[in-house]
C-alpha positions in Angstrom: -4.5 38.5 -19.2 -3.5 35.5 -17.0 0.2 34.9 -16.8 2.1 31.9 -15.1 4.3 34.3 -12.7 1.0 36.1 -11.3 1.0 33.7 -8.5 4.7 32.6 -8.2 6.7 33.6 -5.1 10.2 33.5 -6.0 12.6 33.1 -3.1 10.0 34.1 -0.6 8.8 30.7 0.4 12.4 28.7 0.5 14.6 29.2 3.4 18.0 31.3 2.6 19.7 28.4 4.7 18.5 25.6 2.8 20.6 23.9 0.2 17.9 24.4 -2.3 18.0 28.1 -2.0 21.5 27.8 -2.7 21.1 25.8 -5.8 18.6 27.9 -7.3 20.4 30.8 -6.7 23.5 29.3 -8.4 21.2 28.6 -11.3 19.7 31.6 -11.8 23.2 33.5 -11.6 25.0 31.2 -13.8 22.8 30.0 -16.5 23.0 31.4 -19.9 19.1 33.1 -20.1 19.7 34.9 -23.2 20.4 31.7 -24.9 17.4 30.1 -23.1 15.4 33.0 -24.8 16.5 32.4 -28.2 15.8 28.8 -28.2 12.2 29.8 -27.0 12.0 31.9 -30.1 13.4 29.2 -32.3 11.1 26.5 -30.7 8.4 28.7 -31.2 8.9 29.3 -34.8 9.2 25.5 -35.3 5.4 25.2 -34.0 4.2 28.4 -35.7 6.5 29.1 -38.8 4.2 32.1 -39.5 5.2 33.7 -36.6 5.9 37.7 -37.2 9.6 38.4 -37.0 9.4 41.2 -34.5 8.3 38.9 -31.7 10.7 38.5 -28.9 11.1 36.3 -25.8 12.1 37.3 -22.2 12.3 35.5 -18.8 11.5 36.6 -15.5 14.1 35.5 -12.9 12.4 37.0 -9.7 9.0 35.3 -10.0 9.6 31.5 -10.2 8.0 28.6 -8.4 9.8 25.3 -7.6 9.7 21.8 -6.4 11.8 19.4 -5.0 13.8 18.7 -8.3 13.1 21.6 -10.4 12.5 25.4 -10.8 9.8 26.6 -13.2 10.3 30.0 -14.8 8.0 32.2 -17.3 9.0 32.5 -20.7 7.0 35.6 -21.9 6.7 36.2 -25.7 5.9 40.0 -26.9 2.6 38.9 -28.4 1.3 37.9 -24.9 1.8 34.0 -25.3 3.4 32.3 -22.3 5.4 29.2 -22.0 6.8 27.5 -18.9 10.6 26.4 -18.8 11.0 23.6 -16.3 14.7 23.5 -15.5 16.1 20.8 -12.9 18.1 22.3 -10.0 19.5 19.0 -9.0 22.3 17.4 -11.4 20.5 14.7 -13.4 22.0 11.1 -13.5 21.3 8.5 -16.3 18.1 7.4 -14.3 16.8 11.2 -13.9 17.4 11.5 -17.7 15.4 8.2 -18.3 12.4 9.2 -16.1 12.5 12.7 -17.8 12.0 11.0 -21.2 9.6 8.7 -20.0 7.7 11.7 -18.8 8.1 13.4 -22.0 7.2 10.5 -24.1 4.1 10.0 -21.7 2.5 13.6 -22.2 2.9 13.7 -25.9 1.0 10.4 -26.1 -1.5 11.6 -24.1 -1.7 14.6 -26.2 -1.7 12.8 -29.4 -4.6 10.0 -28.5 -6.7 11.7 -25.7 -8.7 14.9 -24.8 -7.1 14.9 -21.5 -6.1 18.5 -20.7 -2.3 18.6 -20.3 0.6 20.8 -21.2 2.1 20.5 -24.6 5.8 19.6 -24.7 7.4 22.2 -27.1 11.0 21.4 -26.7 13.6 19.9 -24.2 17.4 19.3 -23.9 18.5 16.9 -21.0 22.3 17.5 -21.4 23.9 20.3 -19.2 26.6 20.3 -22.1 25.2 23.1 -24.1 25.4 27.0 -23.9 22.6 27.3 -21.2 24.5 25.1 -19.0 21.4 23.3 -17.5 18.7 20.3 -18.8 15.4 22.3 -19.3 11.7 21.5 -20.8 9.5 24.2 -22.6 5.9 23.5 -22.0 2.5 25.2 -22.7 0.9 27.4 -19.9 -2.6 26.2 -19.3 -3.9 28.6 -16.9 -5.9 27.7 -13.6 -4.9 27.2 -10.2 -4.7 24.1 -7.7 -7.3 23.9 -5.2 -6.2 24.6 -1.5 -7.8 21.1 -0.4 -9.6 18.1 -1.6 -12.3 18.3 -4.5 -15.4 17.3 -2.8 -15.1 19.7 0.5 -13.6 22.9 -1.9 -15.8 22.8 -4.8 -19.1 24.1 -4.3 -21.9 21.5 -4.4 -23.5 23.0 -7.5 -20.3 22.3 -9.6 -20.0 18.6 -8.4 -21.7 17.3 -11.4 -19.6 19.3 -13.8 -16.6 18.2 -12.3 -17.5 14.6 -12.0 -17.9 14.5 -15.7 -14.6 16.2 -16.2 -12.8 13.6 -14.0 -14.9 11.0 -15.6 -13.5 11.7 -18.8 -10.0 11.5 -17.8 -10.6 8.1 -16.2 -12.2 6.8 -19.3 -9.5 8.1 -21.8 -6.9 6.6 -19.8 -8.8 3.4 -19.4 -8.7 2.9 -23.1 -5.1 4.1 -23.5 -3.8 0.6 -23.3 -0.5 -1.3 -23.3 0.6 -4.8 -23.5 2.8 -4.7 -20.5 3.3 -3.0 -17.2 6.1 -0.1 -17.0 7.0 3.1 -18.2 6.4 4.5 -21.6 9.6 5.1 -23.8 9.9 6.9 -27.3 13.5 7.3 -27.7 16.2 9.6 -26.7 14.3 12.4 -28.7 10.9 11.3 -27.8 9.9 10.6 -31.5 10.1 6.8 -32.0 7.0 4.1 -31.6 6.4 3.4 -28.0 7.6 0.8 -26.0 7.4 -0.3 -22.3 10.4 0.0 -20.3 11.3 -0.8 -16.5 9.6 1.0 -13.7 12.1 3.0 -11.5 10.5 2.9 -8.1 8.7 -0.6 -8.3 10.3 -3.7 -6.2 10.2 -5.7 -9.5 11.1 -3.0 -12.0 10.2 -5.0 -15.3 8.5 -4.7 -17.6 5.8 -7.1 -16.0 3.5 -9.3 -18.0 0.6 -9.6 -15.3 -1.2 -7.6 -12.7 -0.4 -10.5 -10.1 3.2 -9.8 -10.7 2.8 -6.0 -9.9 0.8 -6.5 -6.9 2.2 -9.5 -5.4 6.0 -8.4 -5.8 5.5 -5.1 -4.5 3.6 -6.3 -1.5 6.0 -8.7 -0.3 8.7 -6.1 -0.6 7.0 -3.9 1.7 6.2 -6.8 3.9 9.7 -7.7 4.4 10.3 -4.3 5.1 7.6 -4.2 8.0 8.9 -7.4 9.1 12.3 -5.9 9.6 11.2 -2.9 11.8 8.6 -5.2 14.0 10.4 -8.5 14.2 8.2 -11.3 16.3 5.3 -8.7 16.6 2.1 -10.9 16.1 0.0 -7.9 15.2 2.2 -6.6 12.7 2.7 -10.0 11.2 -1.0 -10.5 11.0 -1.5 -7.1 9.1 1.2 -8.4 6.7 -0.7 -11.5 6.1 -4.2 -9.6 5.7 -2.5 -7.3 3.3 -1.1 -10.3 1.2 -4.4 -12.4 1.2 -6.2 -9.0 0.2 -4.5 -9.6 -3.2 -7.3 -11.9 -4.2 -9.9 -9.4 -3.4 -8.0 -6.7 -5.5 -7.3 -8.7 -8.6 -9.7 -8.5 -11.5 -9.0 -12.3 -13.0 -9.9 -11.1 -16.8 -7.6 -8.5 -16.8 -4.3 -10.2 -15.2 -2.8 -10.5 -18.5 -3.8 -7.0 -19.4 -4.4 -4.8 -21.4 -3.0 -2.4 -19.0 -4.2 1.4 -19.1 -1.9 4.4 -18.6 -2.1 5.4 -14.7 -0.9 8.5 -13.4 -0.4 7.3 -10.0 -0.8 10.6 -8.1 -3.8 11.8 -9.1 -5.2 14.3 -6.1 -6.2 18.0 -5.9 -2.5 19.2 -5.9 -2.2 17.9 -9.5 -5.2 19.5 -11.1 -5.9 22.8 -12.2 -9.2 24.6 -12.4 -10.4 28.1 -13.6 -13.0 30.2 -11.7 -15.7 28.2 -13.2 -14.5 24.9 -12.1 -13.4 23.9 -15.6 -10.5 21.3 -15.5 -8.0 23.1 -17.3 -5.0 20.4 -16.8 -3.8 17.6 -15.1 -0.1 18.0 -14.2 2.9 15.9 -13.0 3.0 13.2 -14.9 6.3 12.1 -13.6 5.6 8.9 -11.9 2.9 7.6 -14.9 3.3 4.3 -16.3 1.1 1.5 -17.6 -0.4 -0.3 -14.6 -3.3 -2.7 -14.0 -6.8 -1.1 -14.2 -7.2 -1.8 -10.5 -4.3 0.6 -10.2 -6.1 3.3 -12.3 -9.1 3.1 -9.8 -7.0 4.8 -7.1 -7.8 8.4 -6.6 -7.4 10.0 -3.1 -10.5 12.3 -4.0 -13.0 9.5 -4.2 -12.1 7.8 -1.0 -13.7 8.5 2.4 -11.9 8.9 5.8 -13.0 6.1 8.3 -12.5 8.5 11.2 -14.2 11.7 9.8 -17.9 12.3 10.4 -20.6 12.1 7.9 -20.5 15.9 7.2 -16.9 15.4 5.8 -17.5 12.0 3.9 -21.0 12.6 2.3 -19.6 15.1 -0.3 -16.8 12.6 -1.1 -19.5 9.7 -1.3 -21.6 11.9 -3.6 -18.9 12.8 -5.7 -17.6 9.4 -6.2 -20.8 8.3 -7.2 -21.3 10.9 -10.1 -17.8 10.0 -11.1 -18.6 6.1 -11.7 -22.0 7.2 -13.3 -20.4 9.4 -16.0 -17.7 6.8 -16.4 -20.2 4.3 -16.9 -22.1 6.4 -19.5 -18.9 7.1 -21.5 -17.8 3.7 -21.6 -20.9 2.5 -23.4 -19.7 5.0 -26.4 -16.0 4.4 -26.3 -14.3 2.8 -29.0 -12.1 0.0 -28.0 -8.5 0.2 -29.2 -5.6 -2.2 -29.4 -2.6 -1.7 -27.0 -0.3 1.1 -28.4 2.6 -0.9 -28.2 1.1 -4.0 -29.8 -1.3 -2.6 -32.6 -1.8 -6.2 -33.8 -3.3 -7.3 -30.7 -7.2 -7.1 -31.3 -9.0 -5.5 -28.6 -11.1 -7.5 -26.0 -14.9 -7.1 -26.5 -15.9 -8.0 -22.9 -13.4 -7.2 -19.9 -14.5 -5.8 -16.7 -14.7 -2.3 -17.0 -13.2 0.7 -14.6 -16.7 1.7 -13.5 -17.7 -1.6 -12.6 -14.5 -1.9 -10.5 -14.8 1.5 -9.0 -18.1 0.9 -7.5 -17.1 -2.3 -6.0 -15.7 -2.9 -2.3 -12.5 -4.4 -4.1 -11.6 -0.5 -5.3 -11.4 0.8 -1.6 -9.3 -2.4 -0.8 -6.9 -1.7 -3.4 -6.7 2.1 -2.4 -6.0 1.3 1.2 -3.6 -1.4 0.1 -1.5 1.0 -2.2 -1.7 4.1 -0.3 -0.2 2.1 3.1 3.2 2.9 3.8 5.0 0.6 5.8 4.9 2.5 8.9 1.1 2.8 8.4 0.3 -0.9 7.5 -0.9 -1.8 10.9 -3.8 0.4 10.5 -4.2 -0.6 6.9 -4.2 -4.0 7.6 -7.0 -3.7 10.4 -8.9 -1.3 8.1 -8.7 -4.1 4.9 -9.7 -6.8 7.4 -12.9 -5.0 8.4 -13.6 -4.2 4.5 -13.2 -7.9 3.8 -14.8 -9.7 6.9 -16.9 -7.1 8.3 -18.0 -8.2 11.8 -17.8 -11.9 11.3 -14.2 -12.3 12.0 -12.5 -10.3 14.8 -8.8 -9.1 14.7 -8.1 -11.5 17.7 -9.2 -14.2 15.7 -7.0 -13.3 12.8 -4.2 -13.1 15.0 -4.6 -16.7 16.3 -4.1 -17.7 12.5 -1.6 -15.5 11.4 0.3 -14.3 14.3 2.8 -16.8 14.4 2.6 -18.0 11.0 5.8 -17.5 8.8 5.1 -15.1 5.9 8.0 -16.3 3.5 
Protein backbone atom coordinates (compact mmCIF):
# COMPACT_ATOMS: atom_id res chain seq x y z
CA UNK A 1 0.00 0.00 0.00
CA UNK A 2 1.26 3.45 -0.92
CA UNK A 3 2.16 5.64 2.02
CA UNK A 4 3.25 9.31 2.15
CA UNK A 5 6.82 8.66 3.31
CA UNK A 6 7.65 6.31 0.40
CA UNK A 7 9.02 9.25 -1.59
CA UNK A 8 10.32 11.50 1.20
CA UNK A 9 14.05 11.98 1.69
CA UNK A 10 14.27 13.67 5.08
CA UNK A 11 17.51 15.56 5.60
CA UNK A 12 19.13 14.16 2.43
CA UNK A 13 18.13 17.17 0.33
CA UNK A 14 18.88 19.86 2.96
CA UNK A 15 22.32 21.36 3.52
CA UNK A 16 23.54 20.58 7.04
CA UNK A 17 24.92 24.13 7.27
CA UNK A 18 21.57 25.77 6.53
CA UNK A 19 19.31 27.47 9.05
CA UNK A 20 16.46 25.32 7.77
CA UNK A 21 18.36 22.13 8.68
CA UNK A 22 18.98 23.43 12.18
CA UNK A 23 15.35 24.50 12.67
CA UNK A 24 14.02 21.11 11.59
CA UNK A 25 16.58 19.29 13.69
CA UNK A 26 15.52 21.32 16.73
CA UNK A 27 11.86 20.61 16.03
CA UNK A 28 12.40 16.86 15.69
CA UNK A 29 14.47 16.69 18.88
CA UNK A 30 12.35 18.95 21.08
CA UNK A 31 8.70 18.41 20.12
CA UNK A 32 6.54 15.99 22.12
CA UNK A 33 5.65 13.47 19.43
CA UNK A 34 4.00 11.11 21.91
CA UNK A 35 1.46 13.88 22.50
CA UNK A 36 1.07 14.39 18.73
CA UNK A 37 0.22 10.73 18.14
CA UNK A 38 -2.26 10.84 21.01
CA UNK A 39 -3.95 13.81 19.37
CA UNK A 40 -3.93 11.90 16.10
CA UNK A 41 -5.89 9.02 17.65
CA UNK A 42 -8.30 11.45 19.36
CA UNK A 43 -8.93 13.27 16.10
CA UNK A 44 -9.40 10.00 14.22
CA UNK A 45 -12.04 8.90 16.76
CA UNK A 46 -13.91 12.19 16.36
CA UNK A 47 -14.16 11.59 12.62
CA UNK A 48 -14.68 7.84 12.97
CA UNK A 49 -16.52 7.05 16.24
CA UNK A 50 -16.55 3.30 15.54
CA UNK A 51 -12.73 3.11 15.29
CA UNK A 52 -11.58 -0.10 17.06
CA UNK A 53 -9.88 0.54 20.39
CA UNK A 54 -6.75 -1.38 19.41
CA UNK A 55 -5.78 1.04 16.60
CA UNK A 56 -2.58 2.91 17.38
CA UNK A 57 -0.78 5.88 15.82
CA UNK A 58 2.93 6.36 15.17
CA UNK A 59 5.11 8.98 13.49
CA UNK A 60 8.25 8.46 11.42
CA UNK A 61 10.88 11.12 12.20
CA UNK A 62 13.47 10.02 9.64
CA UNK A 63 11.32 10.14 6.50
CA UNK A 64 9.80 13.59 6.01
CA UNK A 65 9.51 16.29 3.41
CA UNK A 66 9.81 20.03 3.90
CA UNK A 67 9.21 23.38 2.30
CA UNK A 68 10.15 26.97 3.00
CA UNK A 69 7.92 27.18 6.07
CA UNK A 70 6.84 23.67 7.04
CA UNK A 71 8.03 20.15 7.69
CA UNK A 72 5.59 17.40 6.73
CA UNK A 73 5.52 14.11 8.66
CA UNK A 74 3.54 10.90 8.26
CA UNK A 75 1.01 9.82 10.87
CA UNK A 76 0.67 6.07 10.42
CA UNK A 77 -2.30 4.28 11.98
CA UNK A 78 -2.02 0.55 12.65
CA UNK A 79 -5.02 -0.19 10.38
CA UNK A 80 -3.03 1.05 7.35
CA UNK A 81 -4.57 4.52 7.25
CA UNK A 82 -2.17 7.43 6.78
CA UNK A 83 -2.49 11.12 7.53
CA UNK A 84 0.06 13.87 7.19
CA UNK A 85 1.04 16.37 9.85
CA UNK A 86 2.17 19.75 8.58
CA UNK A 87 4.28 21.56 11.18
CA UNK A 88 5.80 25.06 10.77
CA UNK A 89 9.53 25.09 11.48
CA UNK A 90 9.47 28.89 11.60
CA UNK A 91 7.81 30.77 14.46
CA UNK A 92 4.37 32.08 13.54
CA UNK A 93 3.42 35.73 13.98
CA UNK A 94 -0.18 36.97 13.98
CA UNK A 95 -0.13 37.41 10.21
CA UNK A 96 1.08 33.82 9.71
CA UNK A 97 -1.70 32.50 11.95
CA UNK A 98 -4.31 34.46 10.02
CA UNK A 99 -2.95 33.06 6.76
CA UNK A 100 -3.06 29.50 8.07
CA UNK A 101 -6.62 29.93 9.35
CA UNK A 102 -7.63 31.38 5.98
CA UNK A 103 -6.08 28.40 4.17
CA UNK A 104 -7.87 25.97 6.50
CA UNK A 105 -11.18 27.80 5.95
CA UNK A 106 -10.61 27.74 2.19
CA UNK A 107 -9.91 24.01 2.13
CA UNK A 108 -12.96 23.21 4.24
CA UNK A 109 -15.22 25.31 2.00
CA UNK A 110 -13.85 23.65 -1.14
CA UNK A 111 -14.41 20.23 0.42
CA UNK A 112 -17.97 21.15 1.39
CA UNK A 113 -19.11 22.86 -1.83
CA UNK A 114 -17.16 21.25 -4.69
CA UNK A 115 -15.77 17.99 -6.02
CA UNK A 116 -12.26 19.43 -6.43
CA UNK A 117 -9.87 16.81 -5.00
CA UNK A 118 -8.12 18.36 -2.01
CA UNK A 119 -6.97 17.00 1.36
CA UNK A 120 -9.50 17.02 4.19
CA UNK A 121 -8.34 19.00 7.23
CA UNK A 122 -8.97 16.83 10.28
CA UNK A 123 -7.54 18.93 13.11
CA UNK A 124 -5.24 21.87 13.78
CA UNK A 125 -3.56 23.83 16.55
CA UNK A 126 -1.96 27.21 15.86
CA UNK A 127 -0.55 27.89 19.30
CA UNK A 128 2.85 26.60 20.39
CA UNK A 129 1.69 26.90 24.01
CA UNK A 130 0.53 23.28 24.32
CA UNK A 131 2.32 19.97 25.08
CA UNK A 132 3.50 19.32 21.52
CA UNK A 133 5.33 22.66 21.51
CA UNK A 134 4.64 23.61 17.88
CA UNK A 135 1.57 24.44 15.79
CA UNK A 136 0.34 21.64 13.52
CA UNK A 137 -2.31 20.68 10.98
CA UNK A 138 -3.55 17.11 10.41
CA UNK A 139 -4.61 16.43 6.82
CA UNK A 140 -5.75 13.56 4.65
CA UNK A 141 -3.21 11.71 2.52
CA UNK A 142 -4.46 11.68 -1.07
CA UNK A 143 -1.86 9.59 -2.86
CA UNK A 144 -0.37 10.46 -6.22
CA UNK A 145 2.74 12.41 -7.12
CA UNK A 146 3.61 15.71 -8.74
CA UNK A 147 4.92 15.53 -12.29
CA UNK A 148 8.54 16.50 -13.05
CA UNK A 149 7.55 19.16 -15.57
CA UNK A 150 4.64 20.88 -17.30
CA UNK A 151 1.50 18.86 -17.99
CA UNK A 152 1.35 19.15 -21.78
CA UNK A 153 4.93 18.01 -22.30
CA UNK A 154 5.03 15.34 -19.58
CA UNK A 155 1.67 13.58 -19.88
CA UNK A 156 1.43 11.19 -22.87
CA UNK A 157 -0.82 12.55 -25.60
CA UNK A 158 -3.37 9.74 -25.27
CA UNK A 159 -4.19 10.99 -21.74
CA UNK A 160 -4.63 14.68 -22.67
CA UNK A 161 -8.41 14.51 -23.12
CA UNK A 162 -8.79 12.78 -19.75
CA UNK A 163 -6.56 15.28 -17.97
CA UNK A 164 -8.24 18.22 -19.73
CA UNK A 165 -11.66 17.18 -18.42
CA UNK A 166 -10.30 16.88 -14.90
CA UNK A 167 -8.71 20.34 -15.07
CA UNK A 168 -11.90 21.73 -16.59
CA UNK A 169 -13.86 20.38 -13.65
CA UNK A 170 -11.52 22.22 -11.24
CA UNK A 171 -11.91 25.49 -13.16
CA UNK A 172 -15.69 25.11 -13.48
CA UNK A 173 -16.22 24.27 -9.81
CA UNK A 174 -14.14 27.27 -8.74
CA UNK A 175 -15.88 29.55 -11.24
CA UNK A 176 -19.20 28.95 -9.49
CA UNK A 177 -17.84 29.05 -5.93
CA UNK A 178 -18.22 32.82 -5.65
CA UNK A 179 -18.08 35.68 -3.16
CA UNK A 180 -19.30 39.28 -3.17
CA UNK A 181 -15.89 40.87 -2.51
CA UNK A 182 -12.22 40.26 -3.26
CA UNK A 183 -10.04 38.92 -0.46
CA UNK A 184 -9.14 35.88 1.62
CA UNK A 185 -11.68 33.55 3.17
CA UNK A 186 -12.22 33.51 6.93
CA UNK A 187 -14.36 31.24 9.12
CA UNK A 188 -13.25 32.35 12.58
CA UNK A 189 -10.51 31.19 14.95
CA UNK A 190 -11.86 27.62 15.00
CA UNK A 191 -12.69 27.49 11.30
CA UNK A 192 -16.36 26.74 11.91
CA UNK A 193 -18.12 30.10 11.43
CA UNK A 194 -19.99 31.36 8.33
CA UNK A 195 -17.53 32.52 5.70
CA UNK A 196 -16.58 36.17 5.37
CA UNK A 197 -14.00 37.98 3.24
CA UNK A 198 -10.95 39.54 4.90
CA UNK A 199 -7.93 41.45 3.61
CA UNK A 200 -5.28 39.97 1.33
CA UNK A 201 -1.79 39.49 2.72
CA UNK A 202 0.25 40.27 -0.40
CA UNK A 203 -1.77 42.78 -2.43
CA UNK A 204 -0.79 46.47 -2.52
CA UNK A 205 -4.39 47.26 -1.53
CA UNK A 206 -5.21 44.54 1.02
CA UNK A 207 -8.93 45.27 0.85
CA UNK A 208 -11.33 43.54 0.91
CA UNK A 209 -12.01 45.12 -2.49
CA UNK A 210 -15.34 45.75 -4.17
CA UNK A 211 -14.30 45.76 -7.84
CA UNK A 212 -11.92 44.07 -10.24
CA UNK A 213 -10.71 47.51 -11.37
CA UNK A 214 -9.33 48.20 -7.89
CA UNK A 215 -7.68 44.79 -7.81
CA UNK A 216 -5.85 45.10 -11.11
CA UNK A 217 -5.19 48.85 -11.16
CA UNK A 218 -3.82 49.22 -7.63
CA UNK A 219 -1.46 46.28 -7.99
CA UNK A 220 -0.27 47.45 -11.43
CA UNK A 221 0.53 50.96 -10.26
CA UNK A 222 2.31 49.65 -7.17
CA UNK A 223 4.58 47.52 -9.36
CA UNK A 224 5.03 50.40 -11.79
CA UNK A 225 6.34 52.58 -8.97
CA UNK A 226 8.85 49.86 -8.13
CA UNK A 227 9.92 49.63 -11.78
CA UNK A 228 10.37 53.39 -12.16
CA UNK A 229 12.42 53.47 -8.97
CA UNK A 230 14.79 50.90 -10.50
CA UNK A 231 14.90 52.55 -13.95
CA UNK A 232 14.37 56.31 -13.52
CA UNK A 233 14.23 58.33 -16.74
CA UNK A 234 14.54 55.25 -18.94
CA UNK A 235 12.07 55.67 -21.83
CA UNK A 236 11.86 51.94 -22.61
CA UNK A 237 10.93 50.98 -19.06
CA UNK A 238 8.51 53.92 -18.78
CA UNK A 239 6.87 52.78 -22.01
CA UNK A 240 6.60 49.26 -20.63
CA UNK A 241 4.87 50.62 -17.53
CA UNK A 242 2.40 52.52 -19.68
CA UNK A 243 1.67 49.47 -21.84
CA UNK A 244 1.08 47.34 -18.75
CA UNK A 245 -1.20 50.02 -17.32
CA UNK A 246 -3.24 50.58 -20.47
CA UNK A 247 -3.50 46.81 -20.94
CA UNK A 248 -5.95 46.79 -18.03
CA UNK A 249 -8.67 47.92 -20.45
CA UNK A 250 -8.05 44.74 -22.44
CA UNK A 251 -8.03 42.57 -19.30
CA UNK A 252 -11.14 43.68 -17.46
CA UNK A 253 -14.51 42.08 -18.16
CA UNK A 254 -17.04 44.89 -18.00
CA UNK A 255 -20.03 42.86 -16.80
CA UNK A 256 -17.96 41.34 -13.97
CA UNK A 257 -16.36 44.47 -12.53
CA UNK A 258 -18.48 44.13 -9.39
CA UNK A 259 -18.33 40.36 -9.25
CA UNK A 260 -19.32 37.85 -8.24
CA UNK A 261 -15.71 36.82 -7.59
CA UNK A 262 -14.70 33.15 -7.83
CA UNK A 263 -12.24 31.37 -5.59
CA UNK A 264 -8.79 31.39 -7.21
CA UNK A 265 -5.87 29.15 -6.29
CA UNK A 266 -3.34 31.73 -7.64
CA UNK A 267 -0.57 29.13 -8.10
CA UNK A 268 -2.15 26.45 -10.26
CA UNK A 269 0.82 24.75 -11.92
CA UNK A 270 2.07 21.17 -12.23
CA UNK A 271 3.95 21.35 -8.91
CA UNK A 272 0.64 21.72 -7.05
CA UNK A 273 -1.18 18.89 -8.84
CA UNK A 274 -1.03 15.22 -7.85
CA UNK A 275 -1.59 12.42 -10.37
CA UNK A 276 -1.60 8.63 -10.09
CA UNK A 277 -0.05 6.25 -12.63
CA UNK A 278 -3.13 6.48 -14.86
CA UNK A 279 -3.08 10.29 -14.81
CA UNK A 280 -6.11 10.58 -12.57
CA UNK A 281 -5.94 13.92 -10.76
CA UNK A 282 -5.79 12.86 -7.11
CA UNK A 283 -5.26 16.28 -5.56
CA UNK A 284 -4.75 20.03 -5.86
CA UNK A 285 -2.49 21.14 -3.03
CA UNK A 286 -1.06 24.33 -1.46
CA UNK A 287 -4.03 26.66 -1.07
CA UNK A 288 -1.98 29.10 1.03
CA UNK A 289 -2.41 31.97 -1.48
CA UNK A 290 -6.02 31.25 -2.41
CA UNK A 291 -8.61 34.01 -2.29
CA UNK A 292 -11.74 35.32 -3.92
CA UNK A 293 -10.53 37.23 -6.98
CA UNK A 294 -11.78 38.41 -10.39
CA UNK A 295 -12.78 35.80 -12.96
CA UNK A 296 -9.95 37.14 -15.13
CA UNK A 297 -7.51 35.97 -12.45
CA UNK A 298 -9.01 32.46 -12.45
CA UNK A 299 -7.98 32.13 -16.10
CA UNK A 300 -4.27 32.38 -15.20
CA UNK A 301 -2.75 28.90 -15.42
CA UNK A 302 0.90 28.47 -16.51
CA UNK A 303 0.06 25.01 -17.89
CA UNK A 304 -2.10 26.55 -20.63
CA UNK A 305 0.16 29.32 -21.95
CA UNK A 306 2.75 28.89 -24.69
CA UNK A 307 6.38 29.99 -24.60
CA UNK A 308 6.94 32.81 -27.14
CA UNK A 309 10.50 31.79 -27.98
CA UNK A 310 9.93 28.01 -27.96
CA UNK A 311 9.63 25.96 -31.17
CA UNK A 312 6.27 24.69 -32.43
CA UNK A 313 6.92 21.15 -31.19
CA UNK A 314 7.06 22.51 -27.63
CA UNK A 315 4.04 24.82 -27.89
CA UNK A 316 1.75 22.61 -29.97
CA UNK A 317 0.88 20.24 -27.07
CA UNK A 318 0.16 23.23 -24.82
CA UNK A 319 -2.17 24.79 -27.40
CA UNK A 320 -3.91 21.47 -27.86
CA UNK A 321 -4.35 20.89 -24.12
CA UNK A 322 -5.77 24.39 -23.62
CA UNK A 323 -8.27 23.87 -26.43
CA UNK A 324 -9.45 20.64 -24.80
CA UNK A 325 -9.74 22.33 -21.39
CA UNK A 326 -11.74 25.28 -22.76
CA UNK A 327 -14.07 22.96 -24.71
CA UNK A 328 -14.69 20.88 -21.58
CA UNK A 329 -15.34 23.97 -19.44
CA UNK A 330 -17.82 25.25 -22.02
CA UNK A 331 -19.64 21.93 -21.94
CA UNK A 332 -19.72 21.87 -18.12
CA UNK A 333 -20.93 25.47 -17.89
CA UNK A 334 -24.12 24.56 -19.75
CA UNK A 335 -25.21 22.20 -16.99
CA UNK A 336 -23.78 23.98 -13.94
CA UNK A 337 -26.27 25.44 -11.50
CA UNK A 338 -25.53 29.07 -10.67
CA UNK A 339 -25.38 29.85 -6.96
CA UNK A 340 -25.38 33.10 -4.98
CA UNK A 341 -22.12 34.31 -3.38
CA UNK A 342 -21.34 32.27 -0.26
CA UNK A 343 -20.78 35.38 1.85
CA UNK A 344 -24.05 36.98 0.66
CA UNK A 345 -26.65 34.28 0.08
CA UNK A 346 -29.42 36.87 -0.33
CA UNK A 347 -27.85 38.13 -3.58
CA UNK A 348 -29.46 36.29 -6.51
CA UNK A 349 -27.07 34.81 -9.10
CA UNK A 350 -26.78 36.80 -12.34
CA UNK A 351 -28.13 34.74 -15.26
CA UNK A 352 -25.91 35.92 -18.11
CA UNK A 353 -22.40 37.00 -17.13
CA UNK A 354 -19.34 36.40 -19.28
CA UNK A 355 -18.20 32.84 -18.68
CA UNK A 356 -14.72 31.54 -17.98
CA UNK A 357 -14.63 29.49 -21.19
CA UNK A 358 -15.40 32.59 -23.27
CA UNK A 359 -12.67 34.58 -21.55
CA UNK A 360 -10.06 31.80 -21.64
CA UNK A 361 -10.54 31.46 -25.41
CA UNK A 362 -9.85 35.19 -25.94
CA UNK A 363 -6.62 37.09 -26.42
CA UNK A 364 -7.42 38.95 -23.19
CA UNK A 365 -6.64 35.82 -21.17
CA UNK A 366 -3.06 35.74 -22.44
CA UNK A 367 -2.70 39.47 -21.74
CA UNK A 368 -3.88 38.80 -18.18
CA UNK A 369 -1.40 35.94 -17.79
CA UNK A 370 1.57 37.98 -19.09
CA UNK A 371 0.55 40.89 -16.85
CA UNK A 372 0.13 38.80 -13.72
CA UNK A 373 3.25 36.67 -14.16
CA UNK A 374 5.56 39.60 -14.94
CA UNK A 375 7.93 40.49 -12.11
CA UNK A 376 9.12 44.11 -11.91
CA UNK A 377 12.51 42.98 -13.24
CA UNK A 378 10.88 41.18 -16.17
CA UNK A 379 8.39 43.90 -17.03
CA UNK A 380 10.21 45.31 -20.06
CA UNK A 381 9.94 41.94 -21.81
CA UNK A 382 6.33 41.59 -20.62
CA UNK A 383 5.48 45.09 -21.85
CA UNK A 384 6.85 44.34 -25.31
CA UNK A 385 5.04 40.99 -25.43
CA UNK A 386 1.72 42.54 -24.39
CA UNK A 387 2.16 45.38 -26.89
CA UNK A 388 2.58 42.76 -29.61
CA UNK A 389 -0.57 40.96 -28.45
CA UNK A 390 -2.62 44.16 -28.43
CA UNK A 391 -1.31 46.03 -31.48
CA UNK A 392 0.18 43.28 -33.62
CA UNK A 393 2.40 44.71 -36.36
CA UNK A 394 0.36 47.89 -36.76
CA UNK A 395 2.19 49.77 -33.98
CA UNK A 396 5.92 49.41 -33.33
CA UNK A 397 7.68 49.65 -29.97
CA UNK A 398 9.49 52.73 -31.23
CA UNK A 399 6.16 54.43 -31.95
CA UNK A 400 4.89 53.57 -28.47
CA UNK A 401 8.09 54.94 -26.95
CA UNK A 402 7.62 58.25 -28.81
CA UNK A 403 4.23 58.62 -27.11
CA UNK A 404 4.92 57.19 -23.66
CA UNK A 405 8.70 57.46 -23.25
CA UNK A 406 8.53 60.86 -21.55
CA UNK A 407 4.90 60.93 -20.35
CA UNK A 408 4.50 61.07 -16.54
CA UNK A 409 3.02 57.82 -15.26
CA UNK A 410 1.58 59.08 -11.98
